[in-house]
Wavefront OBJ file of the C-alpha trace (Angstrom):
o trace
v 0.000 0.000 0.000
v 2.842 2.307 0.784
v 4.292 1.946 -2.725
v 0.916 2.795 -4.200
v 0.728 6.034 -2.151
v 4.269 6.970 -3.143
v 3.490 6.368 -6.829
v 0.307 8.421 -6.547
v 2.196 11.228 -4.793
v 4.973 11.270 -7.398
v 2.456 11.192 -10.248
v 0.536 14.110 -8.729
v 3.751 16.100 -8.123
v 4.897 15.447 -11.687
v 1.509 16.549 -13.080
v 1.643 19.780 -11.052
v 5.190 20.425 -12.236
v 4.165 19.967 -15.861
v 1.172 22.274 -15.366
v 3.481 24.993 -13.995
v 5.898 24.656 -16.909
v 3.040 24.795 -19.408
v 1.655 27.930 -17.732
v 5.081 29.581 -17.846
v 5.410 28.775 -21.534
v 1.947 30.188 -22.183
v 2.867 33.443 -20.429
v 6.142 33.582 -22.349
v 4.307 33.009 -25.625
v 1.772 35.702 -24.684
v 4.552 38.225 -23.943
v 6.271 37.382 -27.218
v 2.966 37.749 -29.084
v 2.350 41.168 -27.470
v 5.849 42.347 -28.409
v 5.353 41.059 -31.958
v 1.963 42.812 -32.178
v 3.507 46.105 -31.031
v 6.289 45.685 -33.572
v 3.747 44.916 -36.274
v 1.758 48.020 -35.304
v 4.875 50.191 -35.487
v 5.948 48.603 -38.781
v 2.470 49.216 -40.218
v 2.677 52.862 -39.136
v 6.068 53.241 -40.836
v 4.731 51.521 -43.982
v 1.821 53.982 -44.143
v 4.140 56.973 -43.696
v 6.383 55.752 -46.524
v 3.393 55.040 -48.802
v 1.981 58.530 -48.175
v 5.339 60.123 -49.053
v 5.426 58.176 -52.318
v 8.075 57.345 -54.887
v 10.835 59.890 -55.425
v 10.268 61.645 -52.093
v 13.367 62.566 -50.091
v 13.503 60.676 -46.805
v 15.627 60.181 -43.709
v 15.346 56.735 -42.147
v 16.431 56.281 -38.521
v 17.131 52.591 -37.982
v 16.747 50.821 -34.637
v 20.491 50.052 -34.605
v 21.232 53.802 -34.602
v 22.277 54.223 -38.235
v 20.646 56.882 -40.427
v 19.941 56.513 -44.134
v 19.237 59.450 -46.449
v 17.880 59.249 -49.961
v 14.850 59.071 -52.215
v 12.177 56.385 -52.107
v 12.493 54.147 -55.173
v 10.193 51.234 -54.297
v 7.482 50.582 -51.703
v 6.507 47.007 -50.837
v 4.481 45.255 -48.157
v 7.417 44.077 -46.028
v 10.102 46.589 -47.024
v 10.896 49.649 -49.066
v 13.901 50.725 -51.078
v 15.728 54.022 -51.153
v 18.503 55.356 -53.333
v 20.963 56.288 -50.579
v 22.727 59.556 -51.449
v 25.857 59.018 -49.349
v 26.434 55.353 -50.226
v 25.297 55.911 -53.835
v 23.428 52.632 -53.969
v 19.969 51.146 -53.578
v 19.262 50.071 -49.990
v 16.336 47.833 -49.030
v 14.940 48.513 -45.560
v 12.439 46.304 -43.736
v 9.719 48.253 -41.920
v 10.410 46.425 -38.647
v 14.038 47.678 -38.719
v 12.923 51.327 -38.762
v 12.711 53.480 -35.663
v 11.487 56.659 -37.374
v 11.209 58.271 -40.811
v 11.333 61.948 -41.730
v 10.332 63.423 -45.058
v 13.526 65.440 -45.569
v 17.253 65.287 -45.155
v 19.758 68.086 -44.802
v 23.206 68.808 -46.129
v 26.356 67.549 -44.494
v 27.463 69.552 -41.485
v 30.959 70.327 -40.207
v 31.249 66.812 -38.759
v 30.507 65.159 -42.111
v 27.140 63.854 -40.911
v 23.866 65.059 -42.358
v 22.090 67.601 -40.189
v 18.339 67.636 -39.644
v 17.006 70.765 -41.441
v 14.844 71.572 -38.407
v 17.946 71.618 -36.201
v 19.707 73.911 -38.671
v 16.712 76.252 -38.652
v 16.637 76.388 -34.839
v 20.374 77.049 -34.627
v 20.093 79.804 -37.254
v 17.176 81.426 -35.403
v 19.151 81.275 -32.157
v 22.183 82.949 -33.727
v 20.044 85.711 -35.273
v 18.265 86.222 -31.944
v 21.592 86.471 -30.134
v 22.953 89.001 -32.641
v 19.737 91.033 -32.370
v 20.002 91.041 -28.562
v 23.651 92.180 -28.723
v 22.696 94.946 -31.169
v 19.920 96.162 -28.853
v 22.195 96.122 -25.816
v 25.080 97.893 -27.579
v 22.778 100.382 -29.367
v 20.746 101.182 -26.208
v 23.786 101.759 -23.983
v 25.187 104.736 -25.938
l 1 2 3 4 5 6 7 8 9 10 11 12 13 14 15 16 17 18 19 20 21 22 23 24 25 26 27 28 29 30 31 32 33 34 35 36 37 38 39 40 41 42 43 44 45 46 47 48 49 50 51 52 53 54 55 56 57 58 59 60 61 62 63 64 65 66 67 68 69 70 71 72 73 74 75 76 77 78 79 80 81 82 83 84 85 86 87 88 89 90 91 92 93 94 95 96 97 98 99 100 101 102 103 104 105 106 107 108 109 110 111 112 113 114 115 116 117 118 119 120 121 122 123 124 125 126 127 128 129 130 131 132 133 134 135 136 137 138 139 140 141 142 143
């Protein structure tokens, strides 16, 4: 009788252990599915932005790895799009899920050799003009 109880106990413990592992895998699969759904949502948003811009439009692509691409859209597909990269002088295919952000413009190369966001250039220019105006007012008003 004792062997029967031990076998029953071990069988029950094993069943509970398997149930816990299965629940953990289900939660892991659910978390992975949620992450994938968020990625798909973001990729769909990027795809729509690229489609709205259309072929030939200048674009800056910020990739998730930190690299930036600058060029004109040459092809728009369901899973990826292609740009003619101006710095590399070649066609580059980019998957939507690799993209962090897209902008509809790109600027010229700055002093560092990297392309500067035109908005940043505009803000810096406005700041310099504002500073010069303030200096002119101070110098002109003090005399």
